N, C-alpha and C positions, 0 to 999 in steps of 0.2 A: 210447257213444263212436262206434261205427260209424254210428249213426243221425244224430248231429250232423255227422259227416263227410259223409254222403250229402246231408243238407239243405244244407250249405255248397256242395257241388259243384253241386247243382241251382240254387241261388240265383245262383252265379257264372255258370252257363250262361245263365240267363234274362237276366242283366245285360248279356251280350254283344250287340252289334247283330246283328239278323237278316240284314242285308245290308250289306256293305261296298262303298263306291263304288270302282269300278275306275278306274285312271289309265292314260293313254296318252301317247305323244309322237308328234308328226307332224313329218316332214321333207319339204320339197318344193323342187324346182328348177323355175323358170320360164325358158324360153329362147326366143330368136328362131328362127323357121323360115327356111330359105334362101329367097331370092327365087325366085319361080316365074313365068316369063314367060307361062305358059299359064293362070295363075289368072284367072278371069273373074268373080269375086265383086264385087258393088257395095258398096264401103266408104264411099260418100257418104251413106248412110242416117244420119239423126240419131236417136240412141237416147235414151230417157228416162234421167234420172240414176239411178244405182244406189242403192237405198235398202234399209235393213234395220234392224230393231229390235235393241236390246241390242248396240250396236257396242263393240268393245274394241280399242284401239290399243296394241299391244305393240312395234311396229317403231320408232316415233319415238324412244323412249328408247334403243333399240339403235343406231339411226343416230347419235344424238347422242353415245353412248359411243364409237362408232367415230371420230366427228369429233374428240372430245377426245383420243383416242390420236394422231390425226394432228397435232393442235395441239401436243401434247407432243413429237412427233418433228420439229416445225418445218415440216410440210407445209402446214398451214393457219395463216395469220396473221390474228389478230383485232385490232380496234382497242379500246384502253382508253378509258374515259371520262375525258378530260383535265380535266374540271371537278371531279373528285373530289379531296378533300385527299389528299396523299401517304400519310397514315396509313390511309386507307380505300380505297386502290386495290385493285381486285379482283386475284386471282391471274392469272397470264399465261393460264392455260387454266381458267377457272372452270367448276364443275359446272352452273350454271344457264344457261349460254350456249346459244343456239340454233345449233348447228354445222351443221344441215341446210341453212341458207341459203347455205353455201359450196359446196354440191355441185351441179354441173350434171348429174352422173350419180351416183346413189346408190352407196355401197359395195355390192359383191356380197352380202356377209353382214353384218348388224348384229352388234354385240357385246353381251354380257350378262354379268352376274355369274353365276358358276357356282353353281347351286342344286341341291339334292337333297331335295325335300320334296313333300308332297301337301296343301299348305295353300291355294294359289291358283294360277291359271293364270300361267305365266311363260315368258319367251323363253329359248330355248337359245343358248348361246354357240357361235360357229363351231367351237370346239375339240370340242364335243359332237356335231357332225354326223357322220354315218356314210356318206354317199353320195359320198365323194370319188372312188371308182372310176367311178361314173356320170358325174361331172363330167368326168373325163378322157376318157371315151368320147365325150361330146358334143363336146368340143373337137377330138378327133381327126377327127370327122365334119364339122368346120367350122361347128358350131352355137354361137352365142354365148349364154351364160347371162346372165340379167337379174337374178335373185334366187335365193339359196340360203339358206334359213333353216328354223326349226322352233320348236315350243313344246310344253310339257307341259300336259295338261288332264284334268279328270275327265269320266267319262261323263255325258252329259246328254240329256234328251229334245229333240226338235226345237224345242219352244217355249221351252225354257230355255237351250239352247246359245247362246253368244254368236256374233255375227258378227265375226270377226277382220278388222280393217282391214289390207289388204295393198297395198303400193305399192313401186315401185322403178324402176331404169333411168334413162333420160334425163328431164330436167326440160324441160317446155314451158311457158314463162311465160304467165300469163294476160294478158288485155287490159289495157294501161296505163290508169290512171285519167286522164280528161281534166282533172280538177281538179288532179292532181299535175303534169301536163304544163304546165298554165297557170301554176301557181306557179313551176315551173322557168323558164319563159320570162320571167316577171316579174323573176326574180332574175338570170338569166344571159343573157337575150336569145335571139333566134331562132338566132343564129350558134352558140350553145352546143349546139343540138340536133344539129348536124352531127357532132360528135365525142362525143356522149353515148350511153352504153349504156342502152337503155330497160329492161334487166333490173334496174337499180338504182332505177327509179322505182316508186313505190307502185302496186300493181295493184288494180283494182276486182274482178277475178275471181281466184279462187285458182289457184295453179300446178297444172298437170296433169302427170301422170307417164306414162311409157311403159307401165307396168303399174300398174293402179289398180283396186281393187274390194274384194270381201268374200268370206271363206271361212268356212263354218260346218260343223262336224263334230258329228253327233249319233249316238246309239246307240238302235237298236230291234231287238234280237236281233242285228243286224249293224251295222257301221259305215257311215254314209252321209256323203258330202261334197256340200255345195251350194256351188258356186263360180260367182261372177259377176264378171267382170273386163272392163275396157276395155283394149285394146291400141292404143296410139297410134303413129302413124308419119307421116312426111312423104312425100307422093306426088311424082311427077315434076314437078308444077307448084308444088312448095314449099308445098302446102296441108296442114294438119294433118287427118288422117283417123283414124277410130276403127273398130276391129273389136271386136265384142262376143263375149266368150267366156262361155258360160253352160251349165253342166253339173250334173246331179244323178246321183251315182254311188254304187253300193254297193261297198264294198271289204272286204278281209280283212286282219286285222292280220298284219304280217310280210311280206306280198306287196308287190312294187313295181309300182305302177300308172302307166300312161301315158295322159294325157288330151291329145287332139289337136285342133288348130285350124289353118286354113290359114296364119295369121300367127304363131302361137306354139304352144308345147307345154309340158306340165307333167308332171313325174315326182313321184309322191307315195308315201311309205311311212309307214304308221302302225304303231307298235310298242307292245307292252304295256310298262307301267312299274310295277315293284314288284308284280306279281301274276301 
């Protein structure tokens, strides 16, 4: 009987995984730096487009959920399709609607369904964020936050870790499509252009955001963050300029880390989750 019990214990021990994947959650705040009249950096440099393999967009669904909440509160008004039969008219604030098109400035924090699992990477809701005291300190110093969000993720190697798509802040519209403008002139005439907002005309270039780029977090004994962002702003001549923020940083879980740049700053904390 003791022999059978010993064999059962050994088999159950062998059946257990030798290595369990650890999970973490990251929270970060991006903010504008104060204007510095003595800053002499050249921001007219044209940078190549930020690229990266295995990109994952968590924020768009979160911004859309924030937009839907504003729609339900009456802050955002959307147009129904008047050609639909009354029996098929969509809800006033449908789930499938692209609410991000209504934002000239993205919400500071995207929304998310509150989850507590280790099945797949997922966005944190703003109620799960823990750096509110840091946010208050930034505001007291006169610094303006652009984005405050976070997500949960499993440890991954540098080659397997996803590049999380990060964007937020002010929207800068892409160049208007000449074909769209021509079609508008044909239907409305040149006079109509005087009172027309070109933001509503189809764009040949995608919209740009004040903060836009990629963030990758991988584990190799330590935690490493690869962050590459474009920070966009209007100069004194009303020209759109770009400052590139590119850093590779080793961090420790639980510590609050500050990444600096002349035009923007970032505060990051990575915490252990369920281990």
